[in-house]
N, CA, C and O atoms as a MOPAC input file, in Angstrom:
PM7 MOZYME 1SCF
protein

 N     10.19900 1   -16.31000 1   -10.11500 1
 C     11.07100 1   -15.31100 1   -11.11200 1
 C     10.96300 1   -16.28800 1   -12.42600 1
 O     11.05500 1   -15.57000 1   -13.42200 1
 N     10.84200 1   -17.31600 1   -12.69700 1
 C     10.81400 1   -18.13300 1   -14.03500 1
 C      9.32300 1   -17.69900 1   -13.99000 1
 O      9.20400 1   -16.69800 1   -14.69500 1
 N      8.24600 1   -18.03200 1   -13.48300 1
 C      6.79300 1   -17.57200 1   -13.84200 1
 C      6.49100 1   -16.52800 1   -14.32000 1
 O      5.79500 1   -16.27200 1   -15.30300 1
 N      7.27700 1   -15.58600 1   -13.27900 1
 C      6.85200 1   -14.02300 1   -14.48100 1
 C      7.49500 1   -13.86600 1   -15.68700 1
 O      7.07200 1   -13.08400 1   -16.53800 1
 N      8.63800 1   -14.65000 1   -15.85900 1
 C      9.47400 1   -14.44200 1   -17.51900 1
 C      8.29800 1   -15.45000 1   -18.10700 1
 O      7.79600 1   -15.09100 1   -19.17100 1
 N      7.98500 1   -16.24100 1   -17.72500 1
 C      7.12900 1   -17.37700 1   -18.81400 1
 C      6.15100 1   -16.23700 1   -19.12200 1
 O      6.23700 1   -15.70500 1   -20.22900 1
 N      5.13700 1   -15.77100 1   -18.15700 1
 C      4.08200 1   -14.81500 1   -18.22000 1
 C      4.37600 1   -13.67900 1   -19.03300 1
 O      3.54000 1   -13.25900 1   -19.83300 1
 N      5.68200 1   -13.06000 1   -18.87000 1
 C      5.75900 1   -11.94700 1   -19.41300 1
 C      6.09900 1   -11.70200 1   -21.07100 1
 O      6.18800 1   -10.67900 1   -21.75000 1
 N      6.29400 1   -13.64000 1   -21.48100 1
 C      6.88700 1   -14.22300 1   -22.67600 1
 C      5.71100 1   -14.06800 1   -23.70300 1
 O      5.71600 1   -13.51700 1   -24.80400 1
 N      4.47700 1   -14.85400 1   -22.88300 1
 C      3.18200 1   -15.16000 1   -23.15500 1
 C      2.50900 1   -14.05000 1   -23.62800 1
 O      2.04200 1   -14.20900 1   -24.75600 1
 N      2.31400 1   -12.97100 1   -23.11300 1
 C      1.67100 1   -11.84300 1   -22.96700 1
 C      2.43900 1   -10.91900 1   -24.19600 1
 O      1.89300 1   -10.07400 1   -24.90500 1
 N      3.56900 1   -11.25300 1   -24.21800 1
 C      4.50600 1   -10.52500 1   -25.75300 1
 C      4.14700 1   -11.35800 1   -26.88100 1
 O      4.20900 1   -10.86000 1   -28.00500 1
 N      3.81500 1   -12.44000 1   -26.74800 1
 C      3.84800 1   -12.90000 1   -27.98600 1
 C      2.32700 1   -12.53600 1   -28.38300 1
 O      1.97400 1   -11.98400 1   -29.42600 1
 N      1.52200 1   -12.95700 1   -27.34200 1
 C     -0.01500 1   -12.35700 1   -27.66600 1
 C     -0.45000 1   -11.18100 1   -28.28600 1
 O     -1.41000 1   -11.06000 1   -29.04800 1
 N      0.44700 1   -10.20100 1   -27.84400 1
 C      0.04000 1    -8.79500 1   -28.32600 1
 C      0.87300 1    -8.71100 1   -29.74700 1
 O      0.45400 1    -7.92500 1   -30.59600 1
 N      2.00000 1    -9.47600 1   -30.01300 1
 C      2.66400 1    -9.28200 1   -30.98200 1
 C      1.55100 1   -10.16500 1   -32.12600 1
 O      1.53200 1    -9.71500 1   -33.27100 1
 N      0.87500 1   -11.08200 1   -31.89700 1
 C     -0.13700 1   -11.79900 1   -32.98100 1
 C     -1.25400 1   -10.70600 1   -32.69200 1
 O     -2.00200 1   -10.47600 1   -33.64300 1
 N     -1.42300 1   -10.16900 1   -31.79900 1
 C     -3.12300 1    -9.47400 1   -32.02400 1
 C     -2.65400 1    -7.98600 1   -32.95400 1
 O     -3.40600 1    -7.52800 1   -33.81400 1
 N     -1.31000 1    -7.35500 1   -32.61300 1
 C     -1.01200 1    -6.37600 1   -33.66200 1
 C     -0.36700 1    -6.79100 1   -35.16100 1
 O      0.05500 1    -6.00000 1   -36.00500 1
 N     -0.39300 1    -7.67800 1   -35.21400 1
 C     -0.06900 1    -8.27200 1   -36.53900 1
 C     -1.55100 1    -8.43000 1   -37.58700 1
 O     -1.71300 1    -8.00600 1   -38.73100 1
 N     -2.60500 1    -9.28000 1   -36.61100 1
 C     -3.49400 1    -9.52900 1   -37.08800 1
 C     -4.58500 1    -8.39400 1   -37.45700 1
 O     -5.22700 1    -8.48200 1   -38.50400 1
 N     -4.76400 1    -7.34400 1   -36.56600 1
 C     -5.81500 1    -6.60000 1   -36.57200 1
 C     -5.40600 1    -5.10200 1   -37.32500 1
 O     -6.24900 1    -4.37100 1   -37.84300 1
 N     -3.96200 1    -4.81000 1   -37.27500 1
 C     -3.49500 1    -3.63100 1   -37.69900 1
 C     -2.62100 1    -3.94400 1   -38.82400 1
 O     -1.54800 1    -3.34400 1   -38.87300 1
 N     -2.88800 1    -4.72600 1   -39.67100 1
 C     -2.06400 1    -5.13100 1   -40.99800 1
 C     -2.75000 1    -4.11100 1   -41.99300 1
 O     -3.96400 1    -3.95800 1   -42.12800 1
 N     -1.79200 1    -3.47400 1   -42.63100 1
 C     -2.48300 1    -2.47800 1   -43.87600 1
 C     -1.47900 1    -2.30200 1   -44.68900 1
 O     -0.28300 1    -2.17800 1   -44.42400 1
 N     -2.29300 1    -2.29700 1   -46.19500 1
 C     -0.90600 1    -1.92500 1   -47.32400 1
 C     -0.93900 1    -0.45600 1   -47.30900 1
 O     -0.29700 1    -0.10200 1   -48.29800 1
 N     -1.34000 1     0.49900 1   -46.71900 1
 C     -1.12900 1     1.97000 1   -46.52900 1
 C     -0.40300 1     2.70100 1   -45.53300 1
 O     -0.13400 1     2.33500 1   -44.38800 1
 N     -0.16000 1     3.61500 1   -46.02000 1
 C      0.29700 1     4.36600 1   -44.77100 1
 C      0.11300 1     5.98000 1   -44.88300 1
 O     -0.19900 1     6.65400 1   -45.86500 1
 N      0.33300 1     6.27200 1   -43.89300 1
 C      0.11400 1     8.15600 1   -43.86800 1
 C      0.80600 1     9.00700 1   -45.09600 1
 O      1.94200 1     8.68400 1   -45.44400 1
 N      0.34300 1     9.75100 1   -45.54700 1
 C      1.30000 1    10.49200 1   -46.76500 1
 C      1.75300 1    11.53100 1   -45.71100 1
 O      1.08300 1    12.23400 1   -44.95400 1
 N      3.29500 1    11.40300 1   -45.91400 1
 C      4.21200 1    12.42100 1   -45.62400 1
 C      4.23300 1    14.04600 1   -45.92800 1
 O      4.63900 1    15.00000 1   -45.26500 1
 N      3.70600 1    13.95200 1   -47.03300 1
 C      3.98200 1    15.34800 1   -47.97500 1
 C      2.48400 1    15.82600 1   -47.13200 1
 O      2.76100 1    16.61100 1   -46.22600 1
 N      1.24900 1    15.58300 1   -47.21300 1
 C      0.23700 1    16.45100 1   -46.69500 1
 C     -0.30000 1    15.70000 1   -45.44600 1
 O     -1.51000 1    15.69700 1   -45.21700 1
 N      0.60900 1    15.04400 1   -44.61100 1
 C      0.31700 1    14.90600 1   -43.18600 1
 C     -1.19400 1    13.80400 1   -43.41400 1
 O     -2.04900 1    13.67000 1   -42.53800 1
 N     -1.22100 1    13.32000 1   -44.36700 1
 C     -2.57800 1    12.16100 1   -44.34700 1
 C     -3.87800 1    12.96600 1   -44.74500 1
 O     -4.92200 1    12.31600 1   -44.80400 1
 N     -3.92000 1    14.41600 1   -45.04400 1
 C     -4.85700 1    15.35800 1   -45.15100 1
 C     -5.47400 1    14.99200 1   -46.88400 1
 O     -6.67500 1    14.77200 1   -47.04300 1
 N     -4.77700 1    14.97400 1   -47.73900 1
 C     -4.98500 1    15.03700 1   -48.72200 1
 C     -5.15100 1    16.02000 1   -49.66200 1
 O     -5.57400 1    16.00300 1   -50.81800 1
 N     -4.56800 1    17.22300 1   -48.65000 1
 C     -4.67000 1    18.31300 1   -49.05700 1
 C     -3.50700 1    19.11900 1   -48.24500 1
 O     -2.81800 1    18.64100 1   -47.34400 1
 N     -3.45000 1    20.26600 1   -48.69100 1
 C     -2.22500 1    21.10900 1   -47.88100 1
 C     -3.13200 1    22.65400 1   -48.38100 1
 O     -3.83400 1    22.77900 1   -49.38400 1
 N     -2.80000 1    23.82700 1   -47.19800 1
 C     -3.25300 1    24.59300 1   -47.03400 1
 C     -2.12400 1    25.86300 1   -47.86200 1
 O     -0.98000 1    26.06100 1   -47.45300 1
 N     -2.71000 1    26.57400 1   -49.00400 1
 C     -1.81400 1    27.35100 1   -49.55300 1
 C     -1.42100 1    28.72100 1   -49.10500 1
 O     -2.21100 1    29.13800 1   -48.25800 1
 N     -0.61000 1    29.42700 1   -49.34700 1
 C     -0.66900 1    30.83800 1   -48.82100 1
 C     -1.98000 1    31.65900 1   -48.80800 1
 O     -2.25800 1    32.14000 1   -47.71000 1
 N     -2.72000 1    31.87600 1   -49.68600 1
 C     -3.68300 1    32.74700 1   -49.77300 1
 C     -4.93400 1    32.24000 1   -49.12200 1
 O     -5.95700 1    32.92200 1   -49.06000 1
 N     -4.78700 1    30.55100 1   -48.44700 1
 C     -5.99900 1    29.69200 1   -47.78200 1
 C     -6.64600 1    28.94500 1   -48.77500 1
 O     -7.72800 1    28.61600 1   -48.29000 1
 N     -6.54500 1    28.50900 1   -49.91200 1
 C     -6.99600 1    27.40600 1   -50.65400 1
 C     -6.40600 1    26.48000 1   -50.51000 1
 O     -5.20800 1    26.49800 1   -50.22400 1
 N     -7.32600 1    25.06600 1   -50.72700 1
 C     -6.79500 1    23.98300 1   -50.42100 1
 C     -6.42100 1    23.55400 1   -51.37900 1
 O     -7.21200 1    23.55000 1   -52.32300 1
 N     -5.08700 1    23.01300 1   -51.57100 1
 C     -4.34900 1    22.46400 1   -53.21600 1
 C     -4.35300 1    21.04600 1   -52.57400 1
 O     -4.27100 1    20.75100 1   -51.38200 1
 N     -4.48100 1    20.16200 1   -53.77400 1
 C     -5.01300 1    18.58600 1   -53.40700 1
 C     -3.66200 1    18.04100 1   -53.72200 1
 O     -3.03200 1    18.51300 1   -54.66800 1
 N     -3.20400 1    17.13300 1   -53.03200 1
 C     -1.54500 1    16.54500 1   -52.85000 1
 C     -1.50500 1    15.79100 1   -54.04600 1
 O     -2.42200 1    15.14300 1   -54.55000 1
 N     -0.09600 1    15.97500 1   -54.53300 1
 C      0.05300 1    15.08000 1   -55.62400 1
 C      0.81300 1    13.67100 1   -55.62200 1
 O      0.96200 1    12.88500 1   -56.55800 1
 N      1.24100 1    13.58300 1   -54.31900 1
 C      2.07900 1    12.47600 1   -53.81100 1
 C      1.07600 1    11.40400 1   -53.65400 1
 O      1.61700 1    10.31100 1   -53.81900 1
 N     -0.31500 1    11.30200 1   -53.37200 1
 C     -1.02400 1    10.55000 1   -52.71400 1
 C     -2.56700 1    10.77000 1   -53.77500 1
 O     -3.37100 1     9.86500 1   -53.99900 1
 N     -2.65800 1    12.05100 1   -54.24600 1
 C     -3.49100 1    12.28100 1   -55.37100 1
 C     -4.98700 1    12.44500 1   -54.26400 1
 O     -5.96700 1    11.71800 1   -54.43000 1
 N     -4.93400 1    13.35300 1   -53.33000 1
 C     -6.15500 1    13.54300 1   -52.40100 1
 C     -6.50100 1    12.75900 1   -51.37300 1
 O     -7.05400 1    13.23100 1   -50.38000 1
 N     -6.12500 1    11.08100 1   -51.53400 1
 C     -6.45000 1    10.26600 1   -50.50200 1
 C     -5.74700 1    10.47500 1   -49.30000 1
 O     -6.38400 1    10.29300 1   -48.26200 1
 N     -4.63400 1    10.80000 1   -49.22500 1
 C     -4.11200 1    11.07900 1   -47.81700 1
 C     -3.11100 1     9.76800 1   -47.20800 1
 O     -2.41000 1     9.82800 1   -46.19800 1
 N     -3.27400 1     8.55400 1   -48.15800 1
 C     -2.47500 1     7.41000 1   -48.08100 1
 C     -1.85600 1     7.11000 1   -49.04900 1
 O     -2.24800 1     7.34200 1   -50.19300 1
 N     -0.91400 1     6.61200 1   -48.79400 1
 C      0.12900 1     5.64000 1   -50.03800 1
 C      0.37800 1     4.10200 1   -49.39000 1
 O      0.27400 1     3.68600 1   -48.23700 1
 N      0.82500 1     3.32400 1   -50.89700 1
 C      1.33400 1     2.17200 1   -50.19500 1
 C      2.34100 1     2.02300 1   -49.90500 1
 O      3.19100 1     2.70400 1   -50.47900 1
 N      2.77400 1     1.02100 1   -48.82800 1
 C      3.63100 1     0.82500 1   -48.03400 1
 C      5.30100 1     0.59600 1   -48.88700 1
 O      6.31200 1     0.38300 1   -48.21800 1

């Protein structure tokens, strides 16, 4: 039982470090345009997103 707990803690710590190292980003997906950089207007034209200026990403 103790071995299982120690192994689970070690695996959890490794996953935490792996996630922090590889998925560290200063940007997140824009919520207004859902990360596309534009949205489709009523007549079908693409309007550039004002919040992210068309990039689809905003700073955290």
